[in-house]
C-alpha positions in Angstrom: 95.0 91.0 101.9 99.1 90.1 101.8 101.8 91.4 100.1 101.6 89.2 96.8 98.6 89.6 96.5 98.3 92.9 96.4 101.6 93.3 93.6 99.5 90.9 91.7 96.1 93.3 92.1 98.2 96.0 90.5 100.5 94.5 88.2 96.9 93.5 86.6 95.0 96.7 87.1 97.7 98.1 85.1 98.4 95.1 82.3 94.5 95.8 81.9 95.1 99.1 81.4 97.7 100.7 80.1 98.9 96.6 78.9 98.5 97.8 75.3 100.1 101.0 75.2 102.5 100.1 77.8 103.3 96.3 77.8 104.9 94.6 80.3 106.3 98.0 81.9 102.7 98.1 82.6 102.5 95.1 84.7 105.9 96.3 86.5 105.0 99.7 87.6 101.3 98.1 88.9 103.1 95.5 91.0 104.9 98.3 92.5 102.6 100.5 93.1 100.0 98.4 94.0 102.4 97.4 97.5 102.8 101.4 97.9 100.6 101.2 100.5 101.3 99.3 102.8 105.3 100.5 103.1 103.6 101.9 106.3 103.8 98.7 108.2 107.9 100.0 108.5 106.6 102.9 110.6 107.0 102.4 114.2 104.6 104.9 116.6 106.6 104.2 119.7 103.3 101.9 120.7 102.0 98.5 120.1 98.5 99.9 119.8 99.5 102.8 117.6 101.7 100.2 115.3 98.1 98.6 114.8 95.5 100.7 114.7 97.6 103.5 112.4 97.8 100.4 109.7 96.2 100.8 107.2 95.4 105.1 108.0 97.1 107.6 106.1 99.1 105.1 103.1 95.1 103.5 102.5 93.6 107.0 102.4 91.6 107.4 99.3 91.9 110.5 99.5 95.4 110.3 99.7 96.0 108.3 97.1 93.6 110.3 94.6 95.9 113.2 95.2 99.1 110.4 94.4 97.7 109.5 91.2 96.8 113.1 90.1 100.9 113.4 90.9 101.5 111.2 88.9 99.6 111.7 85.8 100.8 115.2 85.6 104.4 113.9 86.0 103.9 111.8 83.2 102.1 113.4 81.4 104.2 116.0 81.0 107.9 113.9 81.5 107.3 110.4 80.0 108.4 109.1 76.3 104.4 108.0 75.6 103.2 111.3 74.7 100.3 109.2 73.1 98.7 108.9 76.3 96.6 111.3 77.5 96.5 112.5 81.1 92.8 111.5 81.9 94.0 107.8 80.6 97.4 108.1 83.2 95.4 109.2 86.2 93.2 106.3 85.8 95.8 104.0 85.5 97.9 105.4 88.7 94.4 106.0 90.5 93.0 102.5 89.6 96.1 100.6 90.2 96.7 102.4 94.2 92.8 102.8 95.3 91.9 99.1 94.5 94.7 97.8 96.7 92.8 99.5 100.4 89.4 98.7 98.4 90.5 95.3 98.5 92.0 95.3 102.1 88.4 96.8 103.5 87.1 93.5 102.3 88.7 92.1 105.0 88.3 92.1 108.7 91.6 94.5 109.8 89.0 97.6 109.3 90.9 99.9 106.4 90.9 104.3 107.0 89.8 104.5 103.8 88.3 108.4 104.4 91.7 109.7 106.6 91.8 112.3 108.1 88.0 112.3 108.6 87.4 110.5 112.4 85.3 107.6 111.1 85.6 103.9 111.9 87.7 101.7 109.5 85.8 100.3 106.7 85.4 96.7 107.3 83.0 94.3 104.9 84.5 91.1 104.9 84.1 89.0 102.5 87.5 87.2 102.1 90.0 86.0 104.1 93.2 88.2 104.5 95.3 84.9 102.1 93.1 83.5 99.7 95.1 81.2 98.0 92.5 81.2 94.7 92.1 84.9 94.3 95.9 85.0 94.5 96.7 82.2 91.8 94.3 83.3 89.4 95.8 86.6 89.6 99.5 84.8 89.3 98.1 82.9 86.6 96.5 85.3 84.6 100.2 87.4 84.9 101.8 84.9 83.5 100.0 84.6 80.4 100.5 88.2 80.2 104.0 88.3 80.5 104.5 84.7 78.2 102.4 85.3 75.8 102.6 89.4 75.5 99.0 89.5 75.4 99.2 91.7 78.8 95.7 93.4 78.1 93.5 90.5 77.8 95.1 88.1 80.0 94.8 90.6 82.5 91.3 91.8 81.9 90.7 87.9 82.7 92.3 88.1 85.8 90.4 90.5 87.3 87.4 89.7 85.7 87.5 85.9 87.1 88.7 87.0 90.2 85.4 90.0 90.7 83.3 87.5 90.1 84.9 85.1 92.9 83.9 88.4 95.0 80.5 88.6 94.3 80.3 84.5 94.7 81.8 85.3 98.2 79.0 87.9 98.9 76.3 85.9 98.3 78.0 82.8 100.3 77.9 85.3 103.2 74.3 86.5 102.2 73.0 83.1 102.6 75.0 82.4 106.0 73.1 85.4 107.6 70.0 84.2 106.5 71.3 80.9 108.2 71.7 82.9 111.3 68.7 84.9 111.5 66.4 82.9 113.2 68.9 81.3 115.7 69.8 85.3 116.5 66.5 86.0 117.0 65.4 83.1 119.5 68.0 84.2 121.6 66.7 87.9 121.2 70.4 89.0 119.8 68.6 90.4 116.7 70.4 94.0 117.6 73.4 92.8 119.0 77.2 93.5 117.5 77.8 90.8 114.8 80.8 89.9 112.6 80.2 87.0 110.0 84.1 86.8 108.6 85.3 83.9 106.4 87.6 81.1 108.2 91.0 81.2 106.8 91.7 80.8 103.0 88.5 79.7 101.9 84.7 81.2 101.4 82.6 78.6 102.3 83.0 77.8 105.8 82.4 81.1 108.1 82.4 82.2 111.1 80.3 84.3 113.3 80.9 86.3 116.3 77.9 87.6 118.4 78.8 90.2 121.9 76.2 90.1 124.3 77.4 92.7 127.1 80.2 89.9 129.7 80.0 86.9 127.2 80.0 87.0 123.6 79.2 83.9 120.8 81.1 82.0 118.6 80.0 80.3 115.7 80.9 78.1 112.3 78.7 77.8 109.7 79.4 75.8 106.4 77.8 76.7 102.9 77.6 72.9 103.2 75.5 72.1 106.5 72.2 71.2 104.8 69.6 71.7 107.7 71.8 71.7 110.3 71.1 74.3 112.5 73.9 77.1 114.0 74.8 77.0 117.1 76.1 79.8 119.5 78.7 78.9 121.7 79.3 81.2 125.0 82.5 82.5 126.1 83.4 85.2 128.5 84.6 88.2 127.5 85.1 89.9 131.0 83.0 92.9 130.4 84.0 94.2 134.0 87.7 95.7 132.9 86.2 97.6 130.2 85.7 100.3 131.8 88.9 100.4 133.2 90.4 99.5 129.8 88.9 102.9 128.6 90.5 104.5 131.3 93.6 104.8 128.6 94.2 106.6 125.6 95.6 103.6 124.6 92.0 101.3 125.4 89.3 104.2 123.9 92.1 103.9 120.5 91.6 99.9 120.6 87.8 100.3 121.0 87.9 102.6 118.3 89.4 100.1 115.8 87.6 97.0 117.1 84.4 97.5 118.5 82.6 95.6 120.8 84.3 93.0 119.7 87.3 92.9 122.8 88.3 90.1 125.6 89.5 91.0 128.3 91.7 89.8 131.0 94.4 90.1 133.6 98.0 88.2 133.7 101.4 88.7 136.1 103.7 90.1 133.9 107.3 91.0 134.7 105.8 90.3 138.2 103.0 92.8 137.9 99.1 92.4 137.5 98.5 93.0 134.3 95.1 93.8 132.3 95.0 93.2 128.7 93.0 93.7 125.6 92.7 90.7 123.0 91.2 92.0 119.9 88.7 88.2 119.2 87.8 89.2 115.6 91.0 88.7 114.2 92.7 85.4 113.8 90.6 82.7 115.3 89.4 81.4 118.0 91.9 80.2 120.3 94.7 81.7 118.0 94.3 85.5 118.0 97.4 87.2 117.0 97.0 90.6 118.7 96.3 91.2 122.5 98.1 94.3 124.1 98.8 95.1 127.4 96.4 98.5 128.9 96.9 99.3 132.8 98.6 97.7 135.7 97.6 97.2 139.3 99.0 99.2 141.5 98.6 100.1 145.3 94.9 98.2 144.5 94.2 100.7 141.8 94.4 100.2 138.1 96.6 102.4 136.7 96.9 103.2 132.3 100.3 102.0 131.0 102.0 105.1 129.2 102.7 102.7 126.4 101.4 99.4 125.2 103.2 96.4 124.7 102.1 93.7 122.4 101.4 90.1 124.1 102.6 87.1 121.3 100.3 84.1 121.0 102.0 81.4 122.3 100.0 79.4 119.3 99.7 79.0 115.5 97.5 77.3 112.9 99.4 73.6 112.2 98.1 71.4 109.9 95.6 68.7 111.8 93.8 72.1 112.8 93.6 73.6 108.7 92.3 69.5 108.5 89.5 69.9 110.1 88.4 73.0 109.6 88.9 71.8 105.5 86.0 68.8 106.9 84.1 71.3 108.7 83.9 73.6 105.7 82.6 70.3 103.8 79.6 70.0 105.9 81.4 67.7 108.6 79.7 69.4 111.5 81.1 67.6 114.1 84.9 68.0 112.6 85.2 70.9 114.2 84.0 73.5 116.9 84.7 77.1 117.0 85.2 76.7 121.2 87.7 73.7 120.5 90.7 75.8 121.1 89.4 78.2 123.6 90.9 78.0 126.8 89.0 76.1 129.7 88.8 79.2 131.7 86.4 81.4 129.0 84.0 78.9 128.6 80.4 79.2 129.8 79.9 75.6 128.9 83.0 73.4 129.8 81.7 71.1 127.4 80.1 71.5 123.8 78.5 69.1 121.9 76.3 68.9 118.5 77.8 71.8 116.9 
C-alpha cells in the first residue's frame, strides 16, 4: 500500500493498543513506525530487477519485524517514563504496528516477502488495490476524531474495525468473481492454468482476471454489477518463445521468481541494439504496465544476457477519461471498457473485441 495508508494504519493500531495510556503519542509513534518498512526503497542494488524484486524484502519480513519489536519493547520497558506499561504490552504495541504493514501489503498484487530469508515466493493475496481511497480515508477520519476529541483508543478501534470489515467484503467480492469465472475457464480448458484475480484501480467492485496459457494469456474485466453477463476472455500474445533466453540470465530467473508465469516478452531497438524486454503483466493495467526490464541483447545473432538490467519506462499513464470508463464498467456497463482496449495491436490475437 502507499505510504500515507501505512502511516494511517500504524497510527490507528498504536492508538488502539496504547491510546488510553499514551494518548496522541501512541498515534504519532504508530505513524512513524508504520512507514518504517518502506524505507527500503532508498536502497539501490545496482540493477533494475534487483531494485524491484528486493523491495518488500527483508524490511517486510515478519521474522525481522518481530525481532525489532522485541528490541524496542525491551528498551521501552527499561527506559521509558511510563513504568506502568508491561513488557508484553509494549511488545504488542510495537509488533502490531510493524507487522500489520507487510500483512496489508500482502493483500495487494505486488508480492511481499513475509518469510525472508526463507527461499519462498513473495506472498500475494490481492483483494485490495495498492491505493484504495475508502480504506485510507476511513483511517484518516478516525485519526482526526481521535486527535480532536482525545478519545484516541475508541476512535482508532472503530477505524480499524470498519477497515477490517471492508477487507472482508473485498474477500467476499473476489469469491463472487471467482465463481463467475470458473465456468468460463472450464469451458476453455483453463482450470489448471495460472490465474490472477485482482481489483482494478481504487475500488473493489470491478475486478481484472489474467490467465496464462503457454504463448498466450487472457484478460477479462468482471464487475459485481454485471448481472447475467458472461465474462469474456480476451486473448493476447505473450511471446513465450523468448522465455528460455530470459531465464538464461540471473535477472530473468529473479524476475520469474518474483512474477511467476505472468511475464510478457518482446524485442525492441534500444541504443542501436536489439534488446529483449520482459514485462510484469500483473502490475498496472493492460496497456499501462509500469515494470518492464531489459534482460539480453542480440550480438552476432546470439542472445547475450545483460550484466545489469535497466527499467524501461512506460510512455503511458492512466488519465481521467480512462478512470471514467473504469467507473462506468464497474457500474455494470459492459460496453464501456474491454480489458484489452489500451493494448497495442501487435499483442492482440483477435484484431477487434466485441461484447466484452
